[in-house]
N, C-alpha and C positions, 0 to 999 in steps of 0.2 A: 490305465490298464492295471488290474490287480491279479497277479499270478498266484497259482497254488503250488504247494509242495505236498509231497506224499510221504507219509510214514509207512514203512513196510516192515512186517515181521514175518518170519518163517513159521509155518505151522509145525513142522517137524525139523527143527534146526539140527545140523550135525556140526558141532564145534570141536570135535575130538582133536583134529589136526591142529587147530588154533591153540587149544589148551596145552598140547604137547610143546608147542613153541613157547607159550607163556611160562611154562615151568623152567625153561632155560634161563630166564632172567630172574630167577629166585624170588618170585612173588609168593604170596601166601599159598599154602597147600590147599587146594580145593578140587572139586570135581566139576565136570561140565554141567551137572544138574543144579548147582547152587549159584550160578552166576548168569548175568545178562550182559552181552557184549553189544555195544552200540557203535555203528559206523559213524564217525564224526569228522568235522572239518578240522583244519590244522590249528594248533594252539600256539600261544605266544609266551606261555609259562608265567603270565601275570594273573595268578589265581587268587588275588587279594580282594576282599570286599571293599577296599579303599582304592586300589590302583588298577583293577582289571579294566581293559579298554575294549577288547573284542567281545562279541556276544558269546563266542565259544569259551573264552576264559571265564566270563561271568557265569556260564552254566556250571563250570567246575566248582566255583566257590558257593554257588547257590545250593549245590548238593550237600554242602557241609554247614550251611548257615541258616539262621532263622531271623526273619524280618520282625520288626516291632509289631507290625500288623500287616494284613494281607489285603488284596483286592479281589472283588468277585469277577465273574465272567464278563461283565460289562465295564470293568475298570473302576468300579466304585469302591471306596475304602470300607473295610469291615471294621467298625469301631467298637463292637461288642464281642471281642474275640474270646474272652474268658468263658462266657456262657454260650456263645455261638449265635449265629443268625441264619435263618432259612430264607432264601430269596429265589424267586422264579426267573428262569431264563429259557426262552423259547418253549414255554409250556411245561417245563420240568423244574421241580423244586430241588435246590441244592443247599446243603448246610455248610456254613463257613465258620471256622473257629480260629483262634490264634492265642498269642501269649499275653495280650494286653487289651484293656479297654481304653478308649480315648473319648473324653468329653470335650466338645468344642463350645466355648462360651464367648459370645460376642458382647462385649461390654458397651455401655452407653457412650463412653468417650471414644469409641471407634477401635479400641484395642481388642485383641483376641487372646484368650487363654486356651491352651490345649492341655487339659489335665489327664495325665497318663497314669494308669494303674496296671502293674504287671502281675502275672501269676507268681506265686512264691514257691513253686515246685519244679521249675525248669532248671536243668543243669546242662553244662556244656559236655561235649563228648568225652572229656577226660574226667567227668564227675564233679567238676567245680560248679557250685551253685551260681546261677545268673541273678544279678541284682540290678537295681537302677543305676549303680555305679558303672556297670558295663555300658549302659545306654548313654550316660553322660560322657564317658570316655570316648565312645564312638562319635558322638556329636562334636566333641572338641577336636578330634582328628580331622573331621570333615570341615571344621571351621578354622583350622590353623592357618596363619598367614602364608605358610610355605606349602600348604596342600596344593598339589598339582594333578590330582586325579580327575575323573570325569564327573563326579558328583558336583551339584551346584547347591548343596544344602545351605551354604553360606550366603546365598543370594536372597533368601526369604527374610522378611523384616523382623527378625528376632531382636528384641531390645538389647542394645549394647554390642551387637555383632560388628557393626562398622567400626566402633571405637576399639574393639578387641583386635581386629585385623589390621588396623592402621599402624604406621610407624615401624613396619618391618617388611623386608623384601628378600626373596631368594638371592643368594650370592650370584648364581648364574645369570639372573636377570639384571643385577646391578652391573656386572662386568659387560654384559651385552649392551646395556644402555650407555655405558662409558665409551665403548668402542675400542678398537685395537690400538689406537694411538694414545690411549689414556696414560697420564703420568702421575695421577693422584693415587697413591697406594695406602690411603688411610684405612680402608676396610679389607684390603687383600694385598698380597705380596706381588711383586713383579713376576716372580716365578709362577705363581698361581695364574696370573693373567696370561703369561706366555703359554703355559700348558693348556689353558682353556682354548685359546684361539687356534692352537695346533689341532686340538680335538674338534673344534668347530668346523674347520675346513676338511679334515679327514672324514669326520662323520657326515658332513654335508655332501661330500662326494658319494658316499654310500647311500645317502638319502635320495639323491638324484638318480643313482643307478637303480634303486628299487623302482622308481617311476619308469625308467627305461625298460626294465624287466617286465613290469606290468603291461606296458604297451606292446611289447613283443609277444607276451603270452596271450594277449587278447587281439592279436593281428592288427594292431594300430600302427606298427612299425616293423621293419625287417630287423633280423638279428644283427646287432652291432651298429645300428643306425641311430645314434644318439640324437642327431639333428632331427630326424624324422619323428622320434618319440617326443622330443621337446615341442615340435610343431603341433603334434596331436594334443599336447598338454597346454596349448595356447602360448608357446614360446617359439614363434616361427622364424626368428632372426638369427639363429645360431649358424655358424659356418658348417659346411658339409662334413668336415673332419672333426667336428666338436667332440669333446670328451665329457664324461659325467661331471668332471670338475668345472668345465665351462658352463654346463647346464646349471649347476648349483650357483655359480657366480651370477648367472642371469636371474635366478630366483632371488638372490640377495640384492641385486640391483633393483628388483621390483619391490621388495618388502623392507629392505634395510636389515638390521640385526634383530628384528622382532621375531621371537621364537613361538609366539602364541598361535592359537588356532585362527586368528585373524591375520597372522603374519606368515612366516615361512611354512608353518605347519599346515596352512590351508592347502598346500600342494601335496600333502602326504598321499602315498599310494598304499598305505597300510601302517607302517611304523612311524612314530613321531620323530621329529628332528632331535628332540632331547634324548630319546632312547639311543640314537646313534652317538650323540656327543658323550653321554654317560658311559657308553660302552668303550669309547676311545679313552676316557679318563680312568677307566678301570677302578682300582681300589680307592682312588682319590675322588670318585664321583660323589660320595656322601658329603664331602666338604662343600661342594657347590650346591648341594640340596638343602643346606642349612639357612636359617634366616639371619639377616643382619639388621640390627636396629638402626632405623633411619630417622626416627622421631619419637614422639611420645605415644604411649598406648596404655591400655588398662589391663589388669591381670585376669579378668574374667568376663564372661558374657552375662550381664545382669538378667537377661530373659530366660536363661536356663537355670531353673530353680529346683533343687532337691527338696522334696517334702517328706520323704520316708525311705526306708530300705527298698521298697518296691513301688515308689510313686514319685512323680515329679510334675512340674508345670513348665510349659514353654510359653512365655509371654511375648506376644508380637504387637508392634506398634500400630499395625493396620491389618485389615483382612487381605489375604493373598490366596487366590483360588488354587495355586500350585503348592501351597505350604503343606497341606495335609499329605500330599503325595511325597514330598521331600522327607517327611518324617517317617515314612514307611521304610526306614533304613535298616540295613543288616546290623544286628546287635553282635558286636565283636567282643571276644573275651579280653578284658583288661589284663588279666594275668598272663596272657599269651602274647598279645600284640603290643602291650605296653609294659610298664614297670610299676608293680604294686607299691614299691617304696616311694614312688613319686606321685602317689594319689592321696590327696587329703582335701576333700571338697571344701571344708571350712577354711583352709589356708590357701585356696586358689592353686591347688596342685591337681592335675587331671590325668596323671599316668605317663607323662612324658614332659620333657622340657619344651616350653613354647618355642616354636621355630626350629625344632629338631625332631623330625619324624623317622630318624634312622632305625629305631627299634621296631617301628611299624613296617618300614620298607624291608627290613631284614627277613620278614616272614612272607614276603610276596609270593614265593613259589610253594609255600607249605600252608594251605588254608586250614583253619580250625574254627569250629563254632558249635551251635546247638542244633544243627540240621539233621536230617534222617541218616546221613552217611558220614563216615570218617574218611578223609583223604589218606591214602596209603603211599602212593608213589606216582611219579610220571617218568616212565622209562621206555625207551625204544618206541616212542609214539603212542604209548598207552597210558591213560590215567586210570588208576585202580582205586576203587572205593570199597570200604567194608561197612556193613550195616552198623549203625550206632545203637548199641544196647541201652544207652541212656536217653534215647530220643523221647521227648515228652508225650508223643502220641503212641509210643510203643515201638519196639524194634521192628524195622521193615522185614517183610517175609523173604525177600531176595537177599541172601547174605552178601553177595559181591556184585558190583556193577563195574564194567570196564568201558571207558570211552576210547575207542581205537581210531587214530587218525587215518584218513584215507582220502584219495583224490575223488573229486565229485564224479568223475567218469567211472570210478570203480565201485560206487556205492551199490548199484543194483546187482552187479555180479557178485559183490561181496556178501550179499544176503541170499541170493537166489541160486547160484551155481552149485554144482556138486561139491565143490571145495569151499563152500561158504565159510567165512571167518567170523561173521557176526550175526546177531539175531534181529536187529532192528536198525533202520536208517532212514534218511530223508533225502532222496535224490530230487533233483529238479523235475517237476512233473510236467514234462513236455508231451506232445502227442507221441513222439517216438518212444519215450519212456513208458507211456501207457500201453502202447502196442507190445513192447517187450515184456511187460508184466503179464499181459494177457497170454502171450506165447508160452510163458513158464507154467501157467495153470492149464490143466487138461480141459477145463470147461471154457477156456478162451475168455475168461472174465477177469476183472481186477482183483477179485477175491475168489480163491479156489483151493485146491489141494496142496499147492506149493507156497503161495504167498497170500497174505491178508493185507489189504490196502485201506488206509484211512486218509482221505483227502481233506486238507484243512487250508483255509485262506492263509496266504503268506503275508507277513508283516512287511510289505514293501510294494513297490509299483514301478512300472516303466513309464517313460515320458519322452517327448521331443522337447529339446531345449533350444532356444534362440539366444544368441549373444547380443545383448542390447547395444553394446558398443559397435557391433558390426551391422546389425539390422536396424538402421536409424536413418533419419533425414537430416542432411546438412551437419552431420557430426554431433548432433545433440540427442543422445539416447533418451533423455528425460522429457523431451518436448511432446506436446499433444500429437503433432504430426507423426513422430516416431512411434508413439503408442498405437496410433491408428494403423500405421503400416504393419506392425507386428500382429495386431488384432485381425487384420485382413488375412494374413497367412494362417494364423491360428484357427480362424473360422473354417478355412478350406481343409486344413489338416484334421480338425475335429470331426467333421461330418463323415469322414471315411473310417473312423475308428472302429465302428461296429463291423464293417466288412473285412477290414484287415485283421483285426484280432480274432474274429470268429473263424475266418478261413485258415489262420495259422495255428491258433491255440485250441480251437473247438471249445469244449466244455471246461478246459483247464484254466481259463482266465475270464475275467469280467471287466466291464468298462466302469471307471470311476469318474466322477465329475469334479472332484476337488483333490488337491495334491496331498492326500493322506490316505493310507490304506483303510479299507472298510473294516479291517480287524481292530482298528483303534477305537477306544471308547469315545474319542473326540470327533470321529468322522461324522459329517452331516448326513442325515437320513432324509429320504424323499418326503417324509411327513413333516419335516422341520419347516418353519416359516421362512420364506425367502429362498428355499432350495430351488436350484435351476440347473439345467443341462449346461455344461461348459460351452462357452462361446455360442450361445443360442439367441443372442439379441443383436440387432443391427446397430449402425452408428448413431441412430436416433433413440436407441433404447427399446425398440419394438421387437417382439418375438419374431424369429426368423421362420420357425416351423409351426405346423399345426399337426394334431394327432392323426388326421386322416391322410397325410401326405404319403405318397409312394416313395420308394428309395430314390428313384431318379428325380422326383420332384424336390426331395430334400437336397440333393446335389445341386440342382438348378437354383434353389433358394439360397444355398450357401454361397454360390458363385455371385449372385446379385448382391448379397450382403457384403461380400469381400470387396466387390467393386466400389460399394459405398464407402468402406473404410479407406480404400486406396485413394479415392477422390479426396476424402477428408485429410489424407496425408499429404496432399498437394500434387499427386501424380496427374499427368495430363491424359484425359480420356477423350478418345476420338469416337463420336457417336456413329459416324459413317462406317468405319471399319470394325467398330466394336472392340477396339484394342486400346491399350495405353501406349502413348507415343512419347518420344523424347521431347 
């Protein structure tokens, strides 16, 4: 199921009351006519091109940033940005441009060169010229051994990347790996270790409490019922009077002291475990975010090669289909996020001390770049942007844009009511929402005299999940019998998707056949070779359905196919009664 969201803007917005309130927090002096207010989801204040983790925080830095190159509407990279490219999408031609050209050269020995040439007239919002040094600085931040943001730029096969990242580890990871009973204080002090484990357990309790709060907010558990929330989170064995600390202990028992996304952080309900630990450490957090040498390494990445003030080559040891997308990175200003005195390409200095990203982290809440807008402030739940007069495409026509935090339930009223506080928003486009929008317009339609609606596919989908450890045969989730058991259930669930989704969502959702949103460039299309309806073949690999089947005939065919899967799973079928028996 792929749901839709709706962007709504008011035809004649009245934001006078809102702007009177905004003046109280001493933002820039403006009038209602020169700003656009957007009803937004809640932010986490990580507005960094390096460390933003939520989509909403990313949207903030994207307003202020410029990527090395862009993607078209189908997700294909635009490699001739300087001159621009015209491409067709759904019958309409669109022109795409950018700040760089990228030439991809596949060499006879299997290596690949990405030759990058930048425009020479781009400046950051403070007027400082952008050069290839800013690109190299950004690449080295993403490649640092202590980098712990969401980018995986370091994973592509750039020559020398592995050697550069080896021999160093974050102090926090070393202390975790050593455990709370460690007595070797070669790389840290006993006081630092004690402070860390104190922060670990206190932060962990809050990490678990966030899960509880999430479960309560989504009606998975009653208020104050930690054990109930834990059970909903696949931790069913807590005592009835369990606390958040007990819940976190259970998580640690499951993962050990592994803070990674494959460890404790796999259980996150929003914030990462390290966020809570660093918050408890306070001013000392930066100490634990530095790198400690644990072995030999090299001072540079040999595959990142500067060839001129506005050009470079990235040399990779092999072809990687994801590499071109990884290089569409935001170009961050070296002079702002780094230290110019520490940049000397020829002497292996790249704007910061290797293993110490403290100067980069210090700007996490204050983004700056070469994007269309400048970040002004984030106060009282409102992010304020001002048009960038130095933007390479020209100063935007809307002088000010505000992202105003609001609850999802308040988005529609926030743009449609007489006391509307913002101009555009994106509520969940349910049937009820559509009905409410139609009621606001005098013509009873989604677009009218009050509201204009644009429906777009949402980058997400809903699904039914089965726990393989629970839905299995003889306790072996990986056996063929267990897989057939799950396929039988999935076949029955899948055949009713059209009926259920259409009756509940109407035209606001569509059925997908693969676990990827149709909005993604990578989503399989019906015209692709091998494309098929989900769970539409039987245990022998034969098609279950034909095009001329009625709805009831499809249900009957799915039932017979499921019986075949269950038989293959080893369940006992009684022909006389037409039932499975013990």
